[in-house]
N, CA and C atoms as a LAMMPS dump frame, in Angstrom:
ITEM: TIMESTEP
0
ITEM: NUMBER OF ATOMS
255
ITEM: BOX BOUNDS ff ff ff
-5.0000000000000000e+02 5.0000000000000000e+02
-5.0000000000000000e+02 5.0000000000000000e+02
-5.0000000000000000e+02 5.0000000000000000e+02
ITEM: ATOMS id mol type element x y z
1 1 1 N -368.558 -123.775 398.039
2 1 2 C -368.064 -123.799 398.917
3 1 3 C -367.596 -122.452 397.59
4 2 1 N -367.503 -121.234 399.404
5 2 2 C -366.69 -120.463 398.965
6 2 3 C -364.97 -120.102 399.733
7 3 1 N -363.887 -119.903 399.129
8 3 2 C -362.762 -118.934 399.948
9 3 3 C -362.898 -117.56 400.034
10 4 1 N -361.56 -117.307 401.182
11 4 2 C -362.088 -116.529 401.684
12 4 3 C -360.605 -116.159 402.348
13 5 1 N -360.683 -114.588 402.03
14 5 2 C -358.671 -114.776 402.697
15 5 3 C -358.649 -114.28 404.375
16 6 1 N -357.623 -114.696 405.28
17 6 2 C -357.541 -114.332 406.451
18 6 3 C -358.004 -112.713 406.659
19 7 1 N -358.068 -112.283 405.662
20 7 2 C -358.516 -110.809 406.452
21 7 3 C -359.686 -110.784 406.48
22 8 1 N -360.739 -111.272 405.454
23 8 2 C -361.503 -110.926 405.133
24 8 3 C -362.752 -111.82 406.125
25 9 1 N -362.122 -112.897 406.452
26 9 2 C -362.536 -113.844 407.312
27 9 3 C -362.958 -112.715 408.305
28 10 1 N -362.008 -112.341 409.322
29 10 2 C -361.453 -111.359 410.158
30 10 3 C -362.469 -110.185 410.18
31 11 1 N -363.201 -109.805 408.942
32 11 2 C -363.923 -108.694 408.31
33 11 3 C -365.576 -108.955 409.135
34 12 1 N -365.49 -110.021 408.037
35 12 2 C -366.642 -110.087 407.826
36 12 3 C -367.698 -111.202 408.929
37 13 1 N -366.733 -111.881 409.523
38 13 2 C -366.557 -113.853 410.609
39 13 3 C -368.043 -113.574 410.255
40 14 1 N -368.931 -112.361 410.763
41 14 2 C -370.124 -112.256 411.596
42 14 3 C -371.031 -113.165 410.79
43 15 1 N -371.363 -112.699 408.856
44 15 2 C -371.527 -112.964 407.728
45 15 3 C -371.158 -114.714 407.402
46 16 1 N -370.146 -114.78 406.921
47 16 2 C -369.696 -116.292 407.2
48 16 3 C -370.019 -117.07 407.994
49 17 1 N -370.043 -116.55 409.122
50 17 2 C -371.013 -117.598 410.327
51 17 3 C -372.233 -117.776 409.748
52 18 1 N -372.886 -117.006 409.865
53 18 2 C -374.392 -117.016 408.624
54 18 3 C -374.693 -117.781 408.136
55 19 1 N -373.49 -117.894 406.741
56 19 2 C -373.986 -118.186 405.454
57 19 3 C -373.426 -119.645 406.053
58 20 1 N -372.205 -119.643 406.982
59 20 2 C -372.188 -121.772 407.711
60 20 3 C -373.166 -121.683 408.155
61 21 1 N -373.807 -121.185 408.867
62 21 2 C -374.802 -122.196 409.682
63 21 3 C -376.889 -122.02 408.116
64 22 1 N -376.606 -121.469 407.286
65 22 2 C -377.251 -122 406.327
66 22 3 C -376.639 -122.897 405.663
67 23 1 N -375.555 -123.838 406.196
68 23 2 C -375.465 -124.838 405.148
69 23 3 C -374.763 -124.199 404.336
70 24 1 N -373.162 -123.317 404.117
71 24 2 C -371.992 -123.07 403.39
72 24 3 C -371.478 -123.859 403.915
73 25 1 N -370.577 -123.874 403.656
74 25 2 C -368.665 -124.353 403.635
75 25 3 C -367.828 -123.71 403.126
76 26 1 N -367.59 -122.742 404.289
77 26 2 C -366.118 -121.35 404.046
78 26 3 C -364.418 -121.774 404.027
79 27 1 N -364.03 -122.102 402.877
80 27 2 C -362.287 -121.872 403.127
81 27 3 C -361.202 -120.906 403.584
82 28 1 N -361.027 -120.984 404.201
83 28 2 C -360.095 -119.483 404.905
84 28 3 C -358.189 -119.898 404.208
85 29 1 N -358.491 -119.148 403.48
86 29 2 C -356.496 -119.209 402.745
87 29 3 C -355.713 -118.298 403.793
88 30 1 N -354.964 -118.517 404.027
89 30 2 C -353.164 -117.276 403.717
90 30 3 C -352.061 -117.483 403.399
91 31 1 N -352.245 -116.708 402.661
92 31 2 C -350.581 -116.433 401.308
93 31 3 C -351.268 -117.613 400.504
94 32 1 N -352.536 -117.666 400.253
95 32 2 C -352.474 -117.787 398.987
96 32 3 C -352.984 -119.868 399.552
97 33 1 N -353.245 -119.961 400.833
98 33 2 C -352.855 -121.172 401.084
99 33 3 C -353.534 -121.741 402.564
100 34 1 N -354.725 -123.244 401.772
101 34 2 C -355.889 -123.044 402.717
102 34 3 C -355.439 -123.489 404.076
103 35 1 N -355.558 -122.596 405.292
104 35 2 C -355.47 -123.767 406.378
105 35 3 C -356.593 -123.354 407.887
106 36 1 N -357.83 -122.987 407.301
107 36 2 C -358.697 -123.386 407.73
108 36 3 C -360.336 -124.029 407.353
109 37 1 N -361.128 -123.963 408.039
110 37 2 C -362.924 -124.426 407.829
111 37 3 C -363.595 -123.845 408.346
112 38 1 N -364.633 -123.072 408.218
113 38 2 C -365.677 -123.382 408.694
114 38 3 C -366.559 -124.006 407.845
115 39 1 N -367.674 -124.512 409.155
116 39 2 C -368.387 -126.27 409.064
117 39 3 C -370.04 -125.607 409.347
118 40 1 N -371.438 -126.418 408.462
119 40 2 C -372.45 -126.422 409.492
120 40 3 C -372.621 -127.473 410.096
121 41 1 N -372.85 -127.296 411.428
122 41 2 C -372.268 -127.663 413.256
123 41 3 C -373.526 -129.56 412.289
124 42 1 N -373.139 -130.64 412.257
125 42 2 C -374.6 -131.324 412.261
126 42 3 C -374.424 -132.363 413.364
127 43 1 N -375.939 -132.312 413.68
128 43 2 C -375.891 -132.846 414.855
129 43 3 C -376.619 -133.804 414.538
130 44 1 N -377.402 -133.388 413.156
131 44 2 C -378.676 -134.602 412.925
132 44 3 C -377.514 -135.774 412.19
133 45 1 N -376.083 -135.418 411.71
134 45 2 C -375.449 -136.884 411.253
135 45 3 C -374.76 -137.486 412.326
136 46 1 N -374.669 -137.106 413.353
137 46 2 C -374.509 -138.372 414.235
138 46 3 C -375.584 -139.105 414.596
139 47 1 N -377.061 -138.085 414.128
140 47 2 C -377.676 -139.617 414.498
141 47 3 C -378.229 -140.667 413.275
142 48 1 N -378.036 -139.982 412.8
143 48 2 C -377.914 -140.718 411.573
144 48 3 C -376.899 -142.316 411.676
145 49 1 N -375.631 -141.653 411.933
146 49 2 C -374.729 -142.944 411.547
147 49 3 C -375.512 -143.76 412.621
148 50 1 N -375.959 -142.944 413.993
149 50 2 C -375.797 -143.771 415.486
150 50 3 C -377.197 -144.796 414.809
151 51 1 N -378.173 -144.808 413.825
152 51 2 C -378.832 -144.987 413.515
153 51 3 C -378.508 -146.138 412.145
154 52 1 N -377.645 -146.01 411.463
155 52 2 C -377.078 -146.215 410.214
156 52 3 C -375.889 -147.723 411.464
157 53 1 N -375.114 -147.431 412.46
158 53 2 C -375.111 -148.101 413.144
159 53 3 C -376.066 -149.899 413.415
160 54 1 N -377.161 -149.156 414.22
161 54 2 C -377.927 -150.221 414.72
162 54 3 C -378.629 -150.935 413.812
163 55 1 N -378.725 -150.87 412.558
164 55 2 C -379.484 -151.199 411.715
165 55 3 C -378.274 -152.79 411.26
166 56 1 N -377.328 -152.419 411.029
167 56 2 C -375.838 -153.044 410.741
168 56 3 C -375.637 -154.08 411.699
169 57 1 N -376.427 -153.987 412.926
170 57 2 C -376.328 -154.572 413.822
171 57 3 C -377.722 -155.49 414.477
172 58 1 N -378.199 -154.388 413.86
173 58 2 C -379.42 -155.98 414.056
174 58 3 C -379.342 -156.879 412.304
175 59 1 N -378.913 -156.119 411.364
176 59 2 C -378.71 -157.663 409.988
177 59 3 C -378.042 -158.582 410.696
178 60 1 N -376.509 -157.611 411.084
179 60 2 C -375.857 -159.143 411.835
180 60 3 C -376.436 -159.746 412.674
181 61 1 N -377.208 -159.741 413.201
182 61 2 C -377.538 -160.464 414.203
183 61 3 C -378.822 -161.21 413.222
184 62 1 N -379.589 -161.09 412.258
185 62 2 C -380.01 -162.027 411.487
186 62 3 C -379.875 -162.893 410.996
187 63 1 N -378.904 -161.826 410.421
188 63 2 C -377.268 -162.92 409.475
189 63 3 C -377.512 -164.155 410.069
190 64 1 N -376.397 -164.05 411.192
191 64 2 C -376.518 -164.988 412.819
192 64 3 C -377.435 -166.561 412.785
193 65 1 N -378.757 -165.53 412.712
194 65 2 C -379.455 -166.461 413.484
195 65 3 C -380.201 -167.566 412.463
196 66 1 N -380.142 -166.57 411.094
197 66 2 C -380.719 -167.086 409.645
198 66 3 C -379.035 -168.703 408.983
199 67 1 N -378.24 -168.283 409.719
200 67 2 C -377.013 -168.549 409.706
201 67 3 C -376.597 -168.107 408.058
202 68 1 N -376.111 -167.46 408.04
203 68 2 C -375.565 -166.989 406.237
204 68 3 C -374.292 -166.334 406.963
205 69 1 N -373.031 -166.909 405.616
206 69 2 C -372.154 -166.092 405.635
207 69 3 C -372.439 -164.445 405.671
208 70 1 N -370.903 -164.365 406.578
209 70 2 C -370.387 -162.196 406.618
210 70 3 C -370.139 -162.326 405.236
211 71 1 N -370.553 -161.097 404.793
212 71 2 C -370.665 -160.793 403.725
213 71 3 C -369.054 -160.328 403.675
214 72 1 N -368.633 -160.566 402.15
215 72 2 C -367.336 -159.837 402.047
216 72 3 C -366.572 -158.43 402.007
217 73 1 N -365.901 -158.214 401.767
218 73 2 C -364.893 -156.935 401.673
219 73 3 C -365.786 -156.131 399.96
220 74 1 N -365.801 -157.56 399.677
221 74 2 C -366.192 -156.767 397.759
222 74 3 C -367.656 -156.437 398.301
223 75 1 N -368.299 -157.609 398.502
224 75 2 C -370.251 -157.022 398.749
225 75 3 C -370.079 -156.05 399.213
226 76 1 N -369.48 -155.254 400.015
227 76 2 C -370.171 -154.111 401.486
228 76 3 C -369.495 -153.047 399.762
229 77 1 N -368.047 -152.87 399.466
230 77 2 C -368.685 -151.619 398.967
231 77 3 C -369.263 -151.788 397.707
232 78 1 N -370.165 -153.303 396.759
233 78 2 C -370.711 -152.983 395.892
234 78 3 C -371.888 -152.364 396.615
235 79 1 N -372.849 -152.839 397.798
236 79 2 C -373.524 -152.041 398.597
237 79 3 C -374.114 -151.085 398.605
238 80 1 N -372.706 -150.446 399.317
239 80 2 C -372.539 -148.762 399.038
240 80 3 C -371.816 -148.346 398.018
241 81 1 N -371.439 -148.205 396.967
242 81 2 C -371.48 -148.239 395.801
243 81 3 C -373.182 -147.979 394.942
244 82 1 N -373.536 -149.031 395.196
245 82 2 C -375.544 -149.105 394.605
246 82 3 C -376.036 -148.314 395.715
247 83 1 N -375.781 -148.136 396.512
248 83 2 C -376.368 -147.389 397.737
249 83 3 C -376.23 -145.268 397.365
250 84 1 N -375.086 -145.743 396.635
251 84 2 C -374.937 -144.35 396.089
252 84 3 C -375.441 -143.606 395.282
253 85 1 N -375.524 -144.071 394.315
254 85 2 C -376.563 -144.626 393.097
255 85 3 C -377.378 -143.301 393.028
């Protein structure tokens, strides 16, 4: 993640956009304080989120069909943590 001043961002805006398009995140500062962020556009993230929710809905329906008890918050957190390894 790169950090540039507002003046640099103004003078190198096209270059910063190109870097963001290549996946880089850029923080813009003014008087040494973070004021803005340029991030890559991620449409695929929205689609992955939709698919994840569809999967959860299918899992929930399957658990109901099998008469399983719902997962606890701790079980869900544990599964999330395990998936990040």
